[in-house]
Structures are given as C-alpha cells and as structure tokens.
N, C-alpha and C positions, 0 to 999 in steps of 0.2 A: 671457552669466552661465547657466550650468546650473541647470536647475529638475528637481531631480530628486525624484521622488515616486512614491507607489502608495497609489491609495486601495482600500479595501475597500467595494464597494458592497453595502452590507447594507440589510436591509428590515426594517421592523416587522410585527407580523403584520398591521395593519389592512389593510395592501396584498397582501397575499398573496390572489389570486383562488380563488374556489371551485374551479375545476378543480385547482388543485396547493396545496389549503390545508393540506398537510401537509409544506410545501416545508422543506428544511433549510437554515435560513441562519445561520451561525456568526458567532461575532466582532462582535455587534452593538453599535454606537455610534451612537446617534441623538436629539440634543435632551438628553444627559446621563443618558438612561435605555437599559439594557440589555432585551433580548427575548430569552427562552429558548424557542422553540416545543419541542413534545414530539417525541422522536424515539423512533422504533421501528425493531427492525432485522428486525421480522417483517415477511414478504412479504405483499402487497396481498391481500386476499382477493378474488376475482372478478376478477381482472386480466387473465385469459386464459378464454374461453369452456371450451377443452378442456384447462386446467392443472389439476392437481390441488389439492386444498386441504390444508391442513396439518393430521396426524393428531395431534390432543391429546389424545384418550383411551387409544391403546395405544402409538404410537410417538411419543417426545420429540422426534423430528427431522422437518426439514419434507421434503415430498416434492420432486423435481425441478418446477421451472418451465421452462414454455416459451412462447415469444411468436411470432404469427403477423402482429401487428398493430404495425407501429413506432411509433404513437401511443400505444398502451398500453404499449408498451416504454419510450419517453420520458417517461410519466406515471409510472410506476412509478421510474425512476431520478431524476426529478426530486425525488422524498420522501427519497433518499440523497446529498442534496448536502452535504459537509462544509465546504466553505470555496467562496466565490464572489467572484472580482474582475471587473475589466474586461479581466485578463489572462489568466486561467485559470479553471479548475472542476476542484475536486477531488470525486470520487465517492467512497462506500462501496460498493464493487462484493459483491453476493453471491456465495457458492460455485456453481460449475458453470454460469455464465454465462459465455460467449465474450466477448473483446472485438475481436478483430480476424473472428471466425468460423473456422470449419475449411474446408479445401482438401477437394476430393474422396479424396485418399489418406488425409489424416487423418480423414475420415468414415469410411472403409473400416476402418480401424485401430481407430478408437475402439468401432464396432460389434462387432469382435471382443473388445472388452473387456467392455464393457457396452453392449448396445442402449439403454440408458435415458438413456444420456449425450448421445446424438446423434440429432438427424431431420433430414433434408434440409429441413425446412420451417423448423425453428427460426431464429430473429433474433439477432445479436449486437448487441453495442452500438456498432459500425461502421456497421450499417445505419439505427439511428435518429438519427444525429447531426443530420441536419436539424430534423425534427420537436423534439427537445431543445433545439437552438438556438432554435426558434422559442418556446419556453415562456418561456425565459429573456430571451429579448428581450421579449417582451410584458409580462413581468412588469417590465422596467427601464422601459418607456415607462410602465406602470401607475404607479410612482412618479415619473418625471419629470414627469407632469401633475399630480402634488398640490403645493399652495401650500406656501411656505416651509419648502422642502427645498434645504438648502444642498450636499448630496452628489450631486444630479442633474446638475450641470454635469460632475462626473467621469465619468458614464456616458455624457454626449454626445460626449465628447472624441474616441472611438475608435470607426468601423462595426464592425461584428460581422458579416462575410459569411459565415463559417461555424466549425465546430469540428475541432479536430485531436486525434489522439489521440498524446500523447507518451511518457508512461510507463503500462504497461497491465501485467496480471499474467495468468498461465494460467489457465485456465478453472475449474479445480479449486479454486483459493484464494480465498480473500475479503481484502478491505481495501482501501486506497486506492490511486487510479488518477488519472493526471493529464490534463486535459485543455487545449487551447490554444485561447484566444479569437483570437487574431491571428496573422497568417504568422511576423512578425518574432521575437516571442516563443517560439513553435514551435521555430522552426529553432534559436533560441538554445539553449534548454532541453535539445533533443536533442545538442546538441554537449557539455551541462553532462553529460548521462548517459553519453555515449559516452565521454569522459574518464574517469569513474568507473568503466565497466566495464574499461577496458583497464588499469585499476590504476596506482597510484603517485602519484594525487592526492589531498589532506587528506580528500577529502568521498568517496572511494571506498566507504567503508561507507554508501551514502547512504539505506538501508532496513533498519527494524527489523521482525521477524516475530515474532510469538507463535505456537509450536507446541507441541499436545498431545501427548506421545510416550507410546506403551508402554516399559517403561525407563527409564533414564536414561543420558546420556552419561558416558563414563569420567572426564572433568573437570566441576568444578563450575562452573570458568570457564577458558577458554583463550583463548591470546593470539591475535591477529590472525596468522592463517597463509595462504600459499597452497596451493589445495588443486586436482589437476590434475583434469580431466573431460574425458570424451569421450563420444561417440555410437557405440552398437554396433547395427546393423541385426539385428533380429530376423528380419524379410522385409522386401519391397519397400517397402510402406507404413508400417512401424512402427520405429522407432528408440529406443533407450532410453540414457540417461546412465547411467554407470558410472566409477569410478575405476581409470585404466590402473594396472598394475605398474609398479615403477621399470626393468624391462626393457624396457619400452614406451615410455617416454618418451625422447625425443630431440629435439633442437635443430631439425630439420628438419620434424621432426612439428609442432612447437611454431609454426613460421614459416608451415608452410602453414594453421595452424588447424585441424589435424585433432586435439591436443590442447590446450585450454585450460586456463589458470592462473588461478584466482580466488581472492580474496580471502574469507575465513571468520572468524566470531568469535562464538562463544555461551557464554551464561551460564544456569545453570540458576536460575529465578525460584523454585521452589516444587516440592517433591515430593508426591505421594499415598500412599495406603495399599493401593493397588492395584497397585504395582509401577510405576508411572507418574510423570510428572515434566511441568512447564511450562518450557518452554527458550525464551530469547530468542535469537533470530539474527540477526546483522547479518552482511550478503554485498553483495558489488558485483555480484552477475548471479544469476538465477533459471534457466539455461541446463539444459537437460534436466532439470529434477526436482533440481537442484543440492541444496537443502536437503534433501529425503527423502536422497539419495545420502550427502552429509555425514555426517547423522544415523546412516544404515546402519552407517557404519563406526565411531561411537561406540557401537555396541552398541542401538540401540534403533530404534523405527519409529513412524511419523507415525499418530495416530489417523486412522481411516477409509480410508488410504492401502493398497492392496492391490497394487500394482504392484512397486515395489520390496521391498515387505515381506515377499514370497514367496522373496526371496534369503536372508534371515537364518533361520539354524538355531542353534536351542537346543541344545547339547550336555551341558547341566548343568555343565559346566565353564567354557566361553565361549564368546559366539557365533561363529560362523563364518558369512563372507558369502560366498555363492555366486557364480560368475561370471555375470555377464549374460545368456549362453545357458542358462540354469537357470531364466529367469523364467517363472512359471506363469500364462498368460493366465486360468485359469479358478479361480485362488484367491480363495477369499472370506476376509473378517473370522472367526476362530474362534469358537465358538459360546460358550465362557466369556467372552471380550471382549465378544460382543453382550448376553449377560444383564446382565453389569455396569451396559454403558450402557444398560440397559432396552429392549432391540431383541433378544430371543431367535429371533421370526419370521425365518428368513432370507429369506421371501417379501416382506418390507417394502423399501421404497426403501433405497437403501444410506447408510450415514453419512457424512455430508460429511469431506473430508480438514480437518483441523483445522488449517490454515495461516492466519493473519491477517496482514497487513500493516498494522500499525499506526500506524508512523512514515515518513515519506517527507521528504526533502531535496527543496527547491523552488530553483530561482536566484531570485535578487532582480531584478524587472523595475524599471527606473526610466526615466523620458525626458527629453530635452532640450527639445524641445517636441510639439508634438500631431502634427507630419507627419514626426517623425524619432524611432520608438519604438526603442532599443535596451537591449540589457540585456548584463550580464554573471554568468559564474559566481562572482565574488567581488568585493567592494570593500574598499578598505582602511578607511576611517573611515565605516561607514555609519550614525554615531550622527544626522547631519542626515537621515536618509531617515526619522526618527522621532520628530520633534519635533512634537507635538501643539499646533495653534492654540489649541483649546478646552479647557478643565479637563479634565483626565484624570480617566475614572471608574475608580475600582477594581473588583476583579473579587467582593470581599467587600460593596459597597455594592449589587451588582446580586442577591445571594443565591445566586451559583453560583461559592462559593467551591471546591467540591468538583471543578466540570467546568470549568477553564481554557479560554481562547481555543484554538481549533486551530490556530493560526497563532504562532507564536516565532521569534524572531532565534536563531539558533543559530551560535555560534562555534567552530571548530577551530583550534588553536594548534600550528605546525609551527615547531620549531627548525632552522635551516640553519646550515651552516657557513659562514664567511667566503668559502672558496673555491667554494661553490655559489651562481651565479648564481641568486636569486630571481623568482619570475616576478611580483612584484609589488614597487613601491619600499617601503620602510620606513625610518623614523627610529630609528636605534641609535648606541650611544656608539662612541669611534672605539678606544676600548681594549678594547672586548668584540668578542671573535674569533665569539660565535656572535649570531645575531641570531633574533629569534621573528617569524612573519609570522602573523598572525590573518586567517582566511578566513571568512566569514559568507555565511549562506544562510537561507533561511526554512526552517522544519520544521513539516510539519504533521502531525497525529496524529488517531487517532480519537477520538469520544467515549465511545462504549462499546464493548465485547465483543459479537458476534453472541447472539442468545439461545442456540440451540444449543450455540455455546462455552461460554457460562458454564453452561448445564446440565450439560456433561460433567465442567468443573472438579468440580460438586457432587457427582457421582457417582463421581467418582475420589478423592476426599478429598483435592484440591489445594485448600489456601487460597490464596487470591489475590484482593485489593481492586485492581482496575484503578483506581480515580478515585484512590486514595492513592498507588498507583504513579507514575500521571501527574502528581501533585500533587510527590512528590518528585523524578521526573527533569524537571518543567517549571520550576514555581513555584519551586521551592528550590535549582535549579541556577544555579550563578554564571556558567556561560557562555550560559545562555538567558535572554533578555528577554522577558516578555509584550507582545504587539503588541493594543493595544485599537483602535488606527487610525493608518494611515499616511498621512501627509499632507505 
C-alpha cells in the first residue's frame, strides 16, 4: 500500500530561538492557526565586521556585502528562508552573492570588470552549508521537544546528514534557489531540471524572472521561442554569451554543444515614464546571461547591467546590437540613468542587476515508506497528496489574504496525438484521437520583491502591485491550488 505524503515542517514563532529570531518560515498551519513572521529583504546590519552598511542618506541601493565567517553567512541566510520541508529548503538569495563560488579564472575576469564584485576571501553559499544545516536541524529539534506537536513525527522520519545545492542562480541575480535535504530528492530534482534545460518537456519554462529594463521589448507578449546562444571568448579567462547569426548555426555545432537552443517567453507587465519597463521572462536556462542577451535583441537593457548593455547602440532610428568582441569592460551606467535612479555620484557602489527569480517549479516529493524515499517529476493524479486530515484553514482567516502560501500545486496540460506515445498513462475516450496529459509539480514564489527593486520601480514610474499580481496568478488561477498543508 503506497503511502505518498509530503509534510511541510513549519514552526510557530514561539519555537524560533533567539539566535535566528527572524527566521523565515512560510506556509504555517499548526493547531488551526497561521503565523506570519515579518519579512525583510534588507541585509542584516553588522553581519560582517568588514562589510559596508546600507547607505540610506545618499544612495538608495545597498553596498556590496561580503562574509568571511561561515556562521555569520549561515545566520544571514536563515533569515531569508521562503519554504522549508524535510525534503528541501528554498532561499531568497540577495544579489551579488555567489552560490557555488568563483574559480580562480572567474575571479581574475571579475576583477577586470569590477574589483568590488569579487575578493579572494569572500565566502559563497556553498561554503556555509554545514553551518546552515546545523541551524535548521537545531530548530527542528527544538520543536520536537515541545509537547503536543503532531508535526514533529514527520521531522524525525528522515535523517538530514547535509544540504545539497540543486538549483542555483548567477551571483548577480536575486531570487529563489533550491537546496535539497537528502540525497535521493536531490538526485531526482537535478534530473527534473536537466530535463527542463534540454527542452521539450511540459515544465521546461520552470522559472519566472522579473526584470526592470531600460526601454521595452518590441513585442508586448511573445510566444515561447527557441533562442540560440553561444559563448564568445574575450580572452583566456572571460567568456560572454551572444546570439550567433544564422550563418554560424549548424547541426554539428549544436551536437557538440557549442551552440545551444533554449526556450524563452516574455511579457511586458508595466511601462514606466522614463523609457523603462517591467518584464516577466520565462526560460529554461540562464546560460551565459541568456536573459540579458535575449532582451538585448529586443532593443532594451537590464537596469544595473553593464556588460551586455555596452553592446547596444541607439542610432535614433532603431537600436543596433554590436558583436560580442565590441564589449567594453570599462563601461559604466550613463549619468542620466544614474540620476533618474537617485545615484548621480559614480563613486557610489554600483546599482544591482535588476533580475529577480520570483517563481520556481519544484518536483513533487513523496515516499512509500521511511526507508524508501522516491520522487517523480510528475504524477498522474496528485489529489491524494493534498488530502488534509485536519480542518483546512483558509488564508483569509489568517489575515494574510494578500500574501498567499509560497507553495502551490501547479498543473501544465499537454495535448498529444494518439500516434504519440505519452510519457504517462491517461484515461481517455476511445473515440477521441487526442488525449490530454496533466503534469503536476510544486511552484514556489517570493513573498516580496527586494527593497531596491521596489525603489527602482517607483523612481521609473512603473506601476506594479506585486501582491495583487501574485493573487491573480496564484490564488485565482484555476490550474494552481493553494497548499496549506500536505499530509
């Protein structure tokens, strides 16, 4: 008898220790009460002795933060947890924080672009995973020691030896990253994302990016298209992404992996008064700065990005994209744009790259028994995964109607011809030549945009209500069901 379940390990405020007193725990359901701790995207003050504090009197953007102590970095990340289960952890990564760390070659390349971006002693998220895991497990043990807690059994069922990085982000981006809490889920989740990046799967557009642009794309809403991208070597240590011309593209180069075909889809969410726009971009890859390269050929650049932006030339008639060998390493944001953003002094810290991953698909984990954990990238009928034994608590009763649960059940429907062999069994009518397959997976979303992100939208006159947009795309979406608790 299959016992397929997934428990959200959530903790009320009284269980959170003083060491991590502002820990982000989302989707809370405990004794028919929901808890909503305050969330702040502002970096922790005095986290690092040698790190710069926020410049609130002159510059609206935070200076770069760096860490040399893994315990302090782990403490900082613990305040940015969006979702926590016994299978995975989702973190809202700040900009300019590397996930895997930079190689020696990458450090040399970055030092040529901007010496502030990289230091040999700076830590990355991968460096503090043991300390971060200790914080999480100590919090769980604290809840397990509390009496009359029915959810503590779910946290005891699986040992947590270490954390694994599953889905990361480039250092310059902000947004959701996924960490696995056991090896089995990690391996299967990596297969889930690898399948998406190869293309052709219903969940290939597994991430949504919110991007603030100078200018606006040529189309208000594009169709999902295949976008070719390749790497150009500026020198031995620095390679940049670019779109190869049709004459460069060949089948042999695709087979060798020199030229990759990735799926991209964009929608303009709002336009500003300063020749700017907010764009939602869905893609199955971030290879070589694909979002920046794609938008470059749409005639716009990303706020805070200087590398690919140096290739775009406005002739007054139509923008022209220069070849990758014309990239200027010493290019800086134009003074006019800096003044619009309230940062006219070029000696200030650079403006962050305004690319935020707000949504991320997660494979659904379930297990047959405690000793045989298994996962699949899709399930046929996941309704039994979401049967709640206790009485369901609505979001409105918790006073958080504007902030839905960060985890929701998403469904992508795919129609296949009768001649096509589906990847999963479905029940269809014999008289119908076409059949529809429903693919289910979890969607995690950011609760809020970073503070600097919202500040830029205000300065550019871009009207955008993120909470209302979430409500329309999550709560009122017929293909998405809110998860209060999975049992």
